[in-house]
DRENNU-982787 format. One record per residue: residue in one letter; residue number from 1; z, x negated, y negated of N, C-alpha, C in turn. Coordinates in nm, 3 decimals, padded with zeros to 5 digits, m for minus. Last residue first. Layout:
N
{"A"; NUM; {Z; X; Y}; {Z; X; Y}; {Z; X; Y}},
...
! end
This chain:
225
{"E"; 225; {m01.882; 01.972; 00.230}; {m02.025; 01.983; 00.255}; {m02.103; 01.959; 00.128}},
{"K"; 224; {m01.617; 01.740; 00.267}; {m01.678; 01.848; 00.193}; {m01.830; 01.851; 00.218}},
{"E"; 223; {m01.422; 01.670; 00.552}; {m01.528; 01.630; 00.462}; {m01.598; 01.749; 00.398}},
{"P"; 222; {m01.071; 01.742; 00.546}; {m01.206; 01.770; 00.601}; {m01.313; 01.726; 00.500}},
{"E"; 221; {m00.826; 01.487; 00.522}; {m00.891; 01.600; 00.460}; {m01.029; 01.620; 00.518}},
{"F"; 220; {m00.745; 01.252; 00.652}; {m00.706; 01.381; 00.712}; {m00.776; 01.501; 00.647}},
{"I"; 219; {m00.848; 01.025; 00.521}; {m00.840; 01.031; 00.666}; {m00.825; 01.173; 00.721}},
{"V"; 218; {m00.834; 01.075; 00.242}; {m00.963; 01.032; 00.307}; {m00.957; 01.056; 00.458}},
{"E"; 217; {m00.569; 01.156; 00.204}; {m00.682; 01.239; 00.150}; {m00.811; 01.203; 00.221}},
{"N"; 216; {m00.425; 00.944; 00.309}; {m00.418; 01.076; 00.372}; {m00.533; 01.163; 00.330}},
{"L"; 215; {m00.488; 00.744; 00.126}; {m00.528; 00.729; 00.264}; {m00.527; 00.865; 00.335}},
{"K"; 214; {m00.375; 00.859; m00.104}; {m00.517; 00.833; m00.102}; {m00.566; 00.816; 00.044}},
{"E"; 213; {m00.100; 00.866; m00.035}; {m00.172; 00.988; m00.070}; {m00.326; 00.971; m00.059}},
{"V"; 212; {m00.055; 00.591; m00.002}; {m00.040; 00.681; 00.113}; {m00.114; 00.814; 00.085}},
{"L"; 211; {m00.090; 00.500; m00.266}; {m00.177; 00.455; m00.159}; {m00.173; 00.545; m00.040}},
{"K"; 210; {00.119; 00.646; m00.386}; {m00.014; 00.658; m00.436}; {m00.118; 00.614; m00.331}},
{"Y"; 209; {00.357; 00.560; m00.266}; {00.314; 00.697; m00.237}; {00.162; 00.716; m00.283}},
{"V"; 208; {00.415; 00.320; m00.376}; {00.348; 00.318; m00.243}; {00.292; 00.456; m00.213}},
{"T"; 207; {00.554; 00.285; m00.603}; {00.429; 00.361; m00.612}; {00.348; 00.349; m00.484}},
{"T"; 206; {00.898; 00.304; m00.668}; {00.792; 00.263; m00.576}; {00.669; 00.346; m00.606}},
{"S"; 205; {01.225; 00.196; m00.773}; {01.099; 00.266; m00.800}; {01.000; 00.218; m00.697}},
{"P"; 204; {01.574; 00.165; m00.878}; {01.469; 00.171; m00.777}; {01.341; 00.240; m00.824}},
{"N"; 203; {01.443; m00.045; m01.114}; {01.504; m00.047; m00.980}; {01.602; 00.071; m00.971}},
{"Q"; 202; {01.154; m00.112; m01.298}; {01.270; m00.024; m01.277}; {01.315; m00.029; m01.134}},
{"N"; 201; {00.921; m00.243; m01.327}; {01.043; m00.320; m01.334}; {01.169; m00.237; m01.323}},
{"H"; 200; {00.729; m00.049; m01.332}; {00.738; m00.131; m01.208}; {00.859; m00.221; m01.210}},
{"I"; 199; {00.768; 00.047; m01.596}; {00.799; 00.132; m01.479}; {00.815; 00.044; m01.354}},
{"R"; 198; {00.684; m00.167; m01.756}; {00.819; m00.113; m01.768}; {00.856; m00.040; m01.641}},
{"T"; 197; {00.414; m00.183; m01.684}; {00.503; m00.300; m01.659}; {00.645; m00.250; m01.661}},
{"R"; 196; {00.320; 00.061; m01.786}; {00.308; 00.030; m01.643}; {00.406; m00.079; m01.601}},
{"E"; 195; {00.368; 00.019; m02.055}; {00.442; 00.121; m01.989}; {00.438; 00.100; m01.837}},
{"E"; 194; {00.186; m00.197; m02.114}; {00.330; m00.207; m02.147}; {00.416; m00.106; m02.068}},
{"L"; 193; {m00.068; m00.093; m02.038}; {m00.003; m00.207; m01.966}; {00.148; m00.212; m01.993}},
{"P"; 192; {m00.069; 00.270; m02.057}; {m00.105; 00.135; m02.102}; {m00.024; 00.030; m02.027}},
{"L"; 191; {m00.153; 00.513; m01.807}; {m00.055; 00.449; m01.892}; {m00.109; 00.314; m01.940}},
{"D"; 190; {m00.308; 00.627; m01.619}; {m00.353; 00.640; m01.757}; {m00.264; 00.567; m01.854}},
{"D"; 189; {m00.183; 00.618; m01.377}; {m00.298; 00.533; m01.399}; {m00.346; 00.532; m01.539}},
{"L"; 188; {00.009; 00.822; m01.401}; {00.050; 00.682; m01.396}; {m00.068; 00.587; m01.428}},
{"K"; 187; {00.002; 01.095; m01.393}; {m00.073; 01.025; m01.500}; {m00.041; 00.877; m01.507}},
{"E"; 186; {00.174; 01.185; m01.204}; {00.031; 01.218; m01.189}; {m00.060; 01.150; m01.294}},
{"P"; 185; {00.424; 01.116; m01.291}; {00.363; 01.038; m01.182}; {00.215; 01.070; m01.157}},
{"D"; 184; {00.515; 01.080; m01.613}; {00.447; 01.177; m01.528}; {00.380; 01.102; m01.416}},
{"I"; 183; {00.830; 00.942; m01.693}; {00.691; 00.914; m01.659}; {00.634; 01.031; m01.578}},
{"D"; 182; {01.106; 00.911; m01.726}; {01.023; 00.974; m01.829}; {00.877; 00.944; m01.815}},
{"Y"; 181; {01.231; 00.830; m01.503}; {01.212; 00.726; m01.605}; {01.118; 00.776; m01.714}},
{"S"; 180; {01.209; 01.042; m01.337}; {01.346; 01.014; m01.393}; {01.342; 00.905; m01.500}},
{"A"; 179; {00.956; 01.018; m01.242}; {00.983; 01.119; m01.345}; {01.117; 01.100; m01.411}},
{"L"; 178; {00.996; 00.828; m01.044}; {00.921; 00.790; m01.160}; {00.948; 00.891; m01.274}},
{"L"; 177; {01.148; 00.991; m00.862}; {01.205; 00.873; m00.920}; {01.131; 00.825; m01.050}},
{"K"; 176; {00.957; 01.185; m00.796}; {01.080; 01.228; m00.869}; {01.147; 01.108; m00.933}},
{"K"; 175; {00.787; 01.032; m00.642}; {00.741; 01.085; m00.770}; {00.857; 01.130; m00.858}},
{"A"; 174; {00.955; 00.983; m00.424}; {00.902; 00.871; m00.503}; {00.855; 00.919; m00.639}},
{"F"; 173; {01.000; 01.244; m00.333}; {01.113; 01.167; m00.389}; {01.067; 01.049; m00.470}},
{"K"; 172; {00.739; 01.314; m00.238}; {00.812; 01.396; m00.337}; {00.919; 01.320; m00.406}},
{"V"; 171; {00.702; 01.120; m00.045}; {00.612; 01.129; m00.161}; {00.680; 01.204; m00.277}},
{"A"; 170; {00.908; 01.193; 00.133}; {00.909; 01.060; 00.070}; {00.817; 01.059; m00.054}},
{"K"; 169; {00.827; 01.447; 00.219}; {00.950; 01.433; 00.146}; {00.953; 01.300; 00.069}},
{"V"; 168; {00.599; 01.375; 00.362}; {00.588; 01.464; 00.248}; {00.711; 01.451; 00.159}},
{"Q"; 167; {00.714; 01.226; 00.578}; {00.632; 01.162; 00.473}; {00.617; 01.249; 00.347}},
{"K"; 166; {00.838; 01.296; 00.798}; {00.921; 01.303; 00.678}; {00.840; 01.252; 00.559}},
{"D"; 165; {00.678; 01.248; 01.009}; {00.717; 01.385; 00.990}; {00.798; 01.404; 00.864}},
{"K"; 164; {00.662; 00.962; 01.002}; {00.549; 01.043; 00.960}; {00.587; 01.191; 00.938}},
{"L"; 163; {00.847; 00.780; 01.100}; {00.873; 00.844; 00.972}; {00.770; 00.950; 00.933}},
{"K"; 162; {00.773; 00.668; 01.335}; {00.907; 00.710; 01.329}; {00.930; 00.801; 01.202}},
{"E"; 161; {00.508; 00.593; 01.281}; {00.535; 00.699; 01.381}; {00.676; 00.753; 01.365}},
{"Y"; 160; {00.557; 00.385; 01.092}; {00.478; 00.504; 01.060}; {00.505; 00.619; 01.150}},
{"M"; 159; {00.696; 00.202; 01.248}; {00.767; 00.274; 01.143}; {00.687; 00.396; 01.099}},
{"N"; 158; {00.624; 00.033; 01.453}; {00.605; 00.177; 01.473}; {00.677; 00.258; 01.367}},
{"D"; 157; {00.688; m00.237; 01.448}; {00.544; m00.199; 01.439}; {00.521; m00.049; 01.454}},
{"C"; 156; {00.916; m00.437; 01.278}; {00.896; m00.313; 01.352}; {00.753; m00.265; 01.340}},
{"N"; 155; {00.991; m00.655; 01.141}; {00.868; m00.667; 01.220}; {00.843; m00.546; 01.303}},
{"K"; 154; {01.237; m00.596; 01.032}; {01.119; m00.597; 00.941}; {00.986; m00.608; 01.018}},
{"E"; 153; {01.435; m00.356; 01.202}; {01.383; m00.493; 01.193}; {01.254; m00.493; 01.110}},
{"Y"; 152; {01.723; m00.159; 01.243}; {01.596; m00.178; 01.172}; {01.560; m00.325; 01.168}},
{"K"; 151; {01.863; m00.032; 01.530}; {01.864; m00.140; 01.439}; {01.723; m00.157; 01.377}},
{"V"; 150; {01.881; 00.333; 01.513}; {01.856; 00.204; 01.590}; {01.848; 00.093; 01.483}},
{"G"; 149; {01.905; 00.536; 01.342}; {01.982; 00.546; 01.470}; {01.963; 00.428; 01.562}},
{"L"; 148; {01.798; 00.553; 01.094}; {01.705; 00.554; 01.211}; {01.780; 00.579; 01.342}},
{"R"; 147; {02.021; 00.532; 00.939}; {01.941; 00.653; 00.932}; {01.850; 00.665; 01.051}},
{"S"; 146; {02.124; 00.283; 00.992}; {02.214; 00.397; 01.006}; {02.133; 00.525; 01.011}},
{"S"; 145; {01.904; 00.120; 00.929}; {01.954; 00.123; 01.066}; {02.039; 00.244; 01.088}},
{"L"; 144; {01.886; 00.152; 00.653}; {01.783; 00.209; 00.738}; {01.828; 00.218; 00.883}},
{"M"; 143; {02.117; 00.013; 00.574}; {02.094; 00.151; 00.532}; {01.990; 00.222; 00.625}},
{"E"; 142; {02.079; m00.243; 00.678}; {02.191; m00.161; 00.720}; {02.169; m00.015; 00.691}},
{"K"; 141; {01.846; m00.320; 00.529}; {01.852; m00.326; 00.676}; {01.960; m00.235; 00.732}},
{"F"; 140; {01.897; m00.299; 00.252}; {01.814; m00.198; 00.322}; {01.826; m00.205; 00.473}},
{"D"; 139; {02.036; m00.497; 00.127}; {02.111; m00.379; 00.169}; {02.028; m00.284; 00.256}},
{"S"; 138; {01.865; m00.692; 00.042}; {01.952; m00.729; 00.153}; {02.032; m00.608; 00.206}},
{"R"; 137; {01.741; m00.595; m00.184}; {01.669; m00.588; m00.056}; {01.758; m00.620; 00.065}},
{"H"; 136; {01.967; m00.401; m00.384}; {01.909; m00.528; m00.348}; {01.848; m00.520; m00.209}},
{"T"; 135; {01.937; m00.113; m00.600}; {01.965; m00.175; m00.465}; {01.897; m00.305; m00.449}},
{"E"; 134; {02.051; 00.145; m00.800}; {01.993; 00.014; m00.795}; {02.035; m00.061; m00.673}},
{"S"; 133; {02.016; 00.475; m00.672}; {02.105; 00.362; m00.708}; {02.027; 00.236; m00.699}},
{"V"; 132; {01.876; 00.696; m00.582}; {01.860; 00.653; m00.721}; {01.942; 00.534; m00.763}},
{"Y"; 131; {01.698; 00.864; m00.338}; {01.788; 00.752; m00.358}; {01.769; 00.696; m00.502}},
{"Y"; 130; {01.673; 01.131; m00.149}; {01.636; 01.089; m00.283}; {01.740; 00.988; m00.330}},
{"E"; 129; {01.612; 01.051; 00.200}; {01.690; 01.102; 00.087}; {01.633; 01.056; m00.046}},
{"Y"; 128; {01.421; 00.977; 00.393}; {01.549; 01.042; 00.433}; {01.619; 01.106; 00.316}},
{"H"; 127; {01.215; 00.852; 00.280}; {01.181; 00.953; 00.385}; {01.306; 01.032; 00.423}},
{"L"; 126; {01.322; 00.658; 00.125}; {01.293; 00.784; 00.061}; {01.245; 00.892; 00.162}},
{"L"; 125; {01.326; 00.437; 00.302}; {01.451; 00.508; 00.273}; {01.425; 00.645; 00.213}},
{"F"; 124; {01.059; 00.349; 00.283}; {01.112; 00.403; 00.410}; {01.239; 00.488; 00.384}},
{"W"; 123; {01.056; 00.261; 00.018}; {00.965; 00.369; 00.062}; {01.011; 00.431; 00.192}},
{"L"; 122; {01.235; 00.054; 00.035}; {01.274; 00.172; m00.043}; {01.185; 00.291; m00.006}},
{"E"; 121; {01.100; m00.150; 00.166}; {01.186; m00.063; 00.244}; {01.237; 00.058; 00.168}},
{"F"; 120; {00.984; m00.306; m00.029}; {00.901; m00.201; 00.032}; {00.989; m00.103; 00.114}},
{"A"; 119; {01.232; m00.356; m00.292}; {01.160; m00.390; m00.168}; {01.083; m00.275; m00.112}},
{"D"; 118; {01.338; m00.256; m00.527}; {01.333; m00.400; m00.512}; {01.255; m00.445; m00.390}},
{"N"; 117; {01.027; m00.169; m00.605}; {01.135; m00.245; m00.666}; {01.268; m00.189; m00.608}},
{"S"; 116; {00.687; m00.188; m00.509}; {00.824; m00.138; m00.483}; {00.922; m00.230; m00.549}},
{"I"; 115; {00.355; m00.088; m00.573}; {00.464; m00.179; m00.599}; {00.596; m00.112; m00.573}},
{"A"; 114; {00.045; m00.077; m00.541}; {00.151; m00.009; m00.470}; {00.272; m00.106; m00.472}},
{"L"; 113; {m00.238; m00.057; m00.748}; {m00.111; m00.121; m00.724}; {m00.016; m00.027; m00.649}},
{"N"; 112; {m00.592; m00.134; m00.766}; {m00.478; m00.040; m00.753}; {m00.352; m00.110; m00.707}},
{"I"; 111; {m00.785; m00.287; m01.008}; {m00.722; m00.304; m00.873}; {m00.600; m00.214; m00.868}},
{"Q"; 110; {m00.932; m00.333; m01.241}; {m00.937; m00.204; m01.173}; {m00.893; m00.218; m01.024}},
{"N"; 109; {m00.878; m00.556; m01.380}; {m00.984; m00.564; m01.279}; {m00.990; m00.440; m01.194}},
{"E"; 108; {m00.661; m00.510; m01.541}; {m00.783; m00.553; m01.606}; {m00.901; m00.550; m01.510}},
{"M"; 107; {m00.467; m00.451; m01.347}; {m00.514; m00.341; m01.434}; {m00.650; m00.381; m01.497}},
{"A"; 106; {m00.428; m00.708; m01.238}; {m00.475; m00.597; m01.153}; {m00.535; m00.488; m01.244}},
{"L"; 105; {m00.325; m00.850; m01.455}; {m00.450; m00.895; m01.391}; {m00.513; m00.780; m01.307}},
{"R"; 104; {m00.084; m00.709; m01.503}; {m00.188; m00.722; m01.607}; {m00.322; m00.754; m01.542}},
{"I"; 103; {00.060; m00.757; m01.265}; {00.027; m00.620; m01.309}; {m00.090; m00.617; m01.409}},
{"A"; 102; {00.080; m01.032; m01.271}; {00.010; m00.972; m01.163}; {m00.033; m00.827; m01.200}},
{"E"; 101; {00.241; m01.070; m01.491}; {00.104; m01.116; m01.498}; {00.018; m01.053; m01.390}},
{"N"; 100; {00.483; m00.975; m01.394}; {00.419; m00.903; m01.506}; {00.270; m00.943; m01.517}},
{"F"; 99; {00.520; m01.170; m01.193}; {00.522; m01.031; m01.157}; {00.443; m00.951; m01.269}},
{"N"; 98; {00.538; m01.411; m01.337}; {00.433; m01.389; m01.241}; {00.415; m01.243; m01.202}},
{"Q"; 97; {00.767; m01.364; m01.492}; {00.640; m01.381; m01.556}; {00.521; m01.358; m01.463}},
{"Q"; 96; {00.957; m01.348; m01.284}; {00.937; m01.238; m01.374}; {00.800; m01.247; m01.443}},
{"N"; 95; {00.945; m01.604; m01.149}; {00.911; m01.476; m01.085}; {00.881; m01.365; m01.181}},
{"N"; 94; {00.931; m01.886; m01.152}; {00.894; m01.805; m01.269}; {00.860; m01.661; m01.231}},
{"N"; 93; {01.039; m02.006; m00.930}; {00.895; m01.985; m00.934}; {00.853; m01.891; m01.048}},
{"E"; 92; {01.361; m01.834; m00.923}; {01.269; m01.950; m00.901}; {01.124; m01.908; m00.906}},
{"K"; 91; {01.486; m01.595; m00.945}; {01.471; m01.673; m01.066}; {01.372; m01.789; m01.045}},
{"K"; 90; {01.382; m01.286; m00.806}; {01.421; m01.425; m00.786}; {01.396; m01.504; m00.915}},
{"A"; 89; {01.353; m00.991; m00.735}; {01.413; m01.055; m00.857}; {01.471; m01.189; m00.826}},
{"D"; 88; {01.059; m00.866; m00.642}; {01.168; m00.948; m00.579}; {01.231; m01.031; m00.690}},
{"R"; 87; {00.896; m00.616; m00.644}; {00.962; m00.684; m00.757}; {01.081; m00.753; m00.702}},
{"D"; 86; {00.628; m00.649; m00.398}; {00.759; m00.606; m00.446}; {00.795; m00.671; m00.576}},
{"F"; 85; {00.296; m00.517; m00.316}; {00.397; m00.621; m00.329}; {00.523; m00.565; m00.392}},
{"V"; 84; {m00.028; m00.464; m00.246}; {00.103; m00.412; m00.211}; {00.205; m00.527; m00.220}},
{"C"; 83; {m00.332; m00.368; m00.396}; {m00.236; m00.475; m00.371}; {m00.096; m00.416; m00.349}},
{"W"; 82; {m00.653; m00.240; m00.305}; {m00.513; m00.217; m00.331}; {m00.433; m00.348; m00.308}},
{"V"; 81; {m00.959; m00.094; m00.361}; {m00.891; m00.227; m00.350}; {m00.747; m00.205; m00.392}},
{"E"; 80; {m01.208; 00.097; m00.243}; {m01.069; 00.108; m00.283}; {m00.997; m00.027; m00.260}},
{"D"; 79; {m01.532; m00.037; m00.345}; {m01.441; 00.025; m00.252}; {m01.296; 00.037; m00.314}},
{"K"; 78; {m01.719; m00.194; m00.465}; {m01.723; m00.048; m00.490}; {m01.623; 00.031; m00.403}},
{"D"; 77; {m01.657; m00.455; m00.383}; {m01.673; m00.426; m00.524}; {m01.661; m00.271; m00.554}},
{"Y"; 76; {m01.593; m00.618; m00.172}; {m01.526; m00.488; m00.185}; {m01.545; m00.429; m00.325}},
{"S"; 75; {m01.761; m00.839; m00.191}; {m01.717; m00.791; m00.058}; {m01.662; m00.650; m00.064}},
{"G"; 74; {m01.826; m00.949; m00.433}; {m01.902; m00.835; m00.386}; {m01.859; m00.777; m00.253}},
{"D"; 73; {m01.663; m01.128; m00.545}; {m01.774; m01.187; m00.465}; {m01.857; m01.072; m00.401}},
{"D"; 72; {m01.465; m00.973; m00.666}; {m01.569; m01.041; m00.751}; {m01.687; m01.088; m00.669}},
{"K"; 71; {m01.306; m00.894; m00.453}; {m01.382; m00.793; m00.525}; {m01.491; m00.855; m00.609}},
{"L"; 70; {m01.198; m01.133; m00.378}; {m01.276; m01.059; m00.278}; {m01.363; m00.952; m00.349}},
{"N"; 69; {m01.064; m01.201; m00.612}; {m01.169; m01.285; m00.562}; {m01.260; m01.214; m00.464}},
{"K"; 68; {m00.874; m00.990; m00.627}; {m00.974; m01.006; m00.727}; {m01.092; m01.092; m00.682}},
{"A"; 67; {m00.713; m01.051; m00.405}; {m00.788; m00.926; m00.408}; {m00.904; m00.931; m00.509}},
{"K"; 66; {m00.609; m01.296; m00.494}; {m00.686; m01.286; m00.370}; {m00.773; m01.163; m00.366}},
{"K"; 65; {m00.473; m01.218; m00.720}; {m00.585; m01.310; m00.736}; {m00.672; m01.306; m00.611}},
{"V"; 64; {m00.273; m01.058; m00.605}; {m00.372; m00.996; m00.694}; {m00.491; m01.087; m00.707}},
{"V"; 63; {m00.131; m01.255; m00.463}; {m00.183; m01.138; m00.391}; {m00.297; m01.076; m00.473}},
{"T"; 62; {m00.042; m01.420; m00.665}; {m00.139; m01.472; m00.568}; {m00.207; m01.358; m00.493}},
{"I"; 61; {00.141; m01.255; m00.792}; {00.021; m01.301; m00.865}; {m00.087; m01.353; m00.773}},
{"S"; 60; {00.338; m01.214; m00.583}; {00.259; m01.106; m00.636}; {00.129; m01.155; m00.712}},
{"V"; 59; {00.326; m01.468; m00.323}; {00.387; m01.394; m00.431}; {00.291; m01.304; m00.496}},
{"A"; 58; {00.233; m01.425; 00.031}; {00.230; m01.492; m00.099}; {00.298; m01.408; m00.206}},
{"G"; 57; {00.114; m01.319; 00.261}; {00.233; m01.408; 00.271}; {00.246; m01.488; 00.142}},
{"A"; 56; {m00.110; m01.152; 00.302}; {m00.118; m01.276; 00.224}; {m00.005; m01.373; 00.243}},
{"A"; 55; {m00.265; m00.985; 00.526}; {m00.127; m01.021; 00.504}; {m00.125; m01.156; 00.437}},
{"I"; 54; {m00.501; m00.742; 00.472}; {m00.478; m00.884; 00.464}; {m00.328; m00.912; 00.434}},
{"I"; 53; {m00.690; m00.495; 00.624}; {m00.557; m00.530; 00.582}; {m00.542; m00.682; 00.581}},
{"Q"; 52; {m00.935; m00.258; 00.576}; {m00.912; m00.401; 00.601}; {m00.776; m00.437; 00.543}},
{"I"; 51; {m01.053; 00.032; 00.708}; {m00.940; m00.024; 00.634}; {m00.920; m00.168; 00.676}},
{"S"; 50; {m01.269; 00.290; 00.683}; {m01.265; 00.150; 00.730}; {m01.161; 00.080; 00.645}},
{"A"; 49; {m01.244; 00.634; 00.773}; {m01.212; 00.525; 00.680}; {m01.220; 00.388; 00.757}},
{"T"; 48; {m01.331; 00.804; 00.970}; {m01.322; 00.855; 00.833}; {m01.303; 00.743; 00.734}},
{"K"; 47; {m01.319; 00.782; 01.243}; {m01.443; 00.736; 01.176}; {m01.450; 00.791; 01.029}},
{"T"; 46; {m01.101; 00.821; 01.387}; {m01.159; 00.941; 01.335}; {m01.291; 00.913; 01.258}},
{"E"; 45; {m01.036; 00.559; 01.452}; {m01.055; 00.655; 01.559}; {m01.129; 00.781; 01.509}},
{"R"; 44; {m01.006; 00.442; 01.199}; {m01.109; 00.390; 01.291}; {m01.136; 00.494; 01.400}},
{"G"; 43; {m00.793; 00.585; 01.093}; {m00.921; 00.586; 01.020}; {m01.036; 00.540; 01.111}},
{"I"; 42; {m00.594; 00.515; 01.277}; {m00.637; 00.654; 01.267}; {m00.776; 00.662; 01.200}},
{"K"; 41; {m00.571; 00.236; 01.223}; {m00.606; 00.286; 01.355}; {m00.659; 00.427; 01.353}},
{"Q"; 40; {m00.495; 00.245; 00.952}; {m00.614; 00.170; 00.994}; {m00.666; 00.224; 01.130}},
{"F"; 39; {m00.251; 00.369; 00.968}; {m00.356; 00.438; 00.900}; {m00.495; 00.374; 00.939}},
{"A"; 38; {m00.116; 00.160; 01.103}; {m00.125; 00.290; 01.165}; {m00.236; 00.374; 01.100}},
{"A"; 37; {m00.118; m00.049; 00.924}; {m00.203; m00.065; 01.046}; {m00.218; 00.070; 01.119}},
{"F"; 36; {00.078; m00.003; 00.745}; {m00.059; 00.045; 00.710}; {m00.155; 00.030; 00.824}},
{"Y"; 35; {00.294; m00.125; 00.882}; {00.297; 00.016; 00.843}; {00.158; 00.072; 00.819}},
{"N"; 34; {00.216; m00.392; 00.912}; {00.247; m00.311; 01.030}; {00.241; m00.161; 00.998}},
{"P"; 33; {00.195; m00.477; 00.641}; {00.075; m00.470; 00.729}; {00.100; m00.382; 00.850}},
{"E"; 32; {00.474; m00.450; 00.564}; {00.369; m00.369; 00.503}; {00.245; m00.363; 00.588}},
{"T"; 31; {00.614; m00.631; 00.749}; {00.656; m00.493; 00.724}; {00.540; m00.405; 00.669}},
{"E"; 30; {00.453; m00.888; 00.771}; {00.495; m00.798; 00.882}; {00.516; m00.655; 00.840}},
{"I"; 29; {00.397; m01.034; 00.553}; {00.312; m01.059; 00.672}; {00.350; m00.966; 00.789}},
{"G"; 28; {00.371; m00.922; 00.208}; {00.440; m00.957; 00.329}; {00.345; m00.976; 00.444}},
{"E"; 27; {00.171; m00.848; 00.024}; {00.254; m00.965; 00.000}; {00.318; m01.013; 00.128}},
{"C"; 26; {m00.157; m00.737; 00.121}; {m00.010; m00.720; 00.123}; {00.059; m00.855; 00.094}},
{"V"; 25; {m00.432; m00.566; 00.036}; {m00.379; m00.703; 00.038}; {m00.229; m00.695; 00.021}},
{"I"; 24; {m00.664; m00.362; 00.162}; {m00.521; m00.360; 00.127}; {m00.466; m00.500; 00.144}},
{"L"; 23; {m00.953; m00.203; 00.104}; {m00.901; m00.331; 00.120}; {m00.756; m00.328; 00.073}},
{"F"; 22; {m01.137; 00.066; 00.247}; {m01.021; 00.020; 00.174}; {m00.996; m00.130; 00.205}},
{"T"; 21; {m01.405; 00.292; 00.223}; {m01.357; 00.160; 00.274}; {m01.239; 00.115; 00.186}},
{"K"; 20; {m01.490; 00.619; 00.340}; {m01.432; 00.534; 00.243}; {m01.395; 00.399; 00.306}},
{"R"; 19; {m01.626; 00.751; 00.538}; {m01.637; 00.810; 00.406}; {m01.581; 00.709; 00.302}},
{"P"; 18; {m01.816; 00.548; 00.763}; {m01.684; 00.597; 00.715}; {m01.700; 00.645; 00.569}},
{"P"; 17; {m02.139; 00.676; 00.864}; {m02.053; 00.569; 00.815}; {m01.921; 00.625; 00.767}},
{"K"; 16; {m02.244; 00.821; 01.155}; {m02.198; 00.850; 01.019}; {m02.104; 00.742; 00.975}},
{"Y"; 15; {m02.502; 00.865; 01.390}; {m02.402; 00.776; 01.332}; {m02.374; 00.820; 01.187}},
{"N"; 14; {m02.688; 01.006; 01.522}; {m02.570; 01.082; 01.482}; {m02.465; 00.993; 01.420}},
{"T"; 13; {m02.879; 00.819; 01.592}; {m02.910; 00.913; 01.489}; {m02.793; 00.997; 01.439}},
{"K"; 12; {m02.770; 00.484; 01.614}; {m02.770; 00.618; 01.672}; {m02.795; 00.720; 01.560}},
{"R"; 11; {m02.982; 00.216; 01.532}; {m02.860; 00.292; 01.500}; {m02.871; 00.431; 01.555}},
{"E"; 10; {m03.101; m00.028; 01.736}; {m03.131; 00.102; 01.678}; {m03.002; 00.178; 01.656}},
{"F"; 9; {m03.205; m00.358; 01.752}; {m03.090; m00.268; 01.742}; {m03.130; m00.141; 01.675}},
{"P"; 8; {m03.498; m00.415; 01.951}; {m03.422; m00.432; 01.825}; {m03.310; m00.327; 01.822}},
{"K"; 7; {m03.496; m00.505; 02.296}; {m03.525; m00.410; 02.190}; {m03.440; m00.433; 02.065}},
{"R"; 6; {m03.609; m00.799; 02.438}; {m03.490; m00.724; 02.397}; {m03.529; m00.629; 02.282}},
{"P"; 5; {m03.865; m00.794; 02.688}; {m03.819; m00.823; 02.555}; {m03.704; m00.738; 02.508}},
{"K"; 4; {m03.769; m00.862; 03.022}; {m03.824; m00.770; 02.926}; {m03.774; m00.805; 02.785}},
{"K"; 3; {m03.837; m01.180; 03.166}; {m03.744; m01.080; 03.117}; {m03.812; m00.987; 03.022}},
{"S"; 2; {m04.059; m01.257; 03.432}; {m04.018; m01.272; 03.293}; {m03.931; m01.152; 03.251}},
{"M"; 1; {m03.986; m01.390; 03.741}; {m04.027; m01.267; 03.668}; {m03.971; m01.284; 03.523}},
! end
């Protein structure tokens, strides 16, 4: 008996594409991707956002170049493209020049930046308190462990769940940090390259809140008629 011809794919009439597509290219391979994977899961379940996360495992300039290449080839040309990396103050590999160059390249190509100085864990710490002391990344493990009540590990895959009820506080404190450097956090994107570079080189500082706010806006805000 001959098989019935396969019907062409028909999209369901009630299908609604995600309101927004995000590309998030992360410097790290565990901490940042694990955190944003929670937003990815929620966006997929609610069908509000399609979020692609790339764990580059590379320095800041390489992260931005990877995002630029994906944007240039049309894969994410009209979507939200973000780079997430740290101001890791290492002398090797010309780190300072690479960091500043990464900021310039991103701004020239309309790529959004979520930068932390000195490490992404500052964003986690701000969920607990307004922290203003210059800190090295080696200190965060102990500081977070004492606040979490359990040993903090960089490969922890449920930090979003552990911290989500304190997220509003973290956004508030991250903005307050920028304001302490004479910057209006609501006008950060309007600043010239020189000022953006100055801000991202301040320890402590983080603009991760900008990406978190945008994700929350798309995922949790009701769609406007």
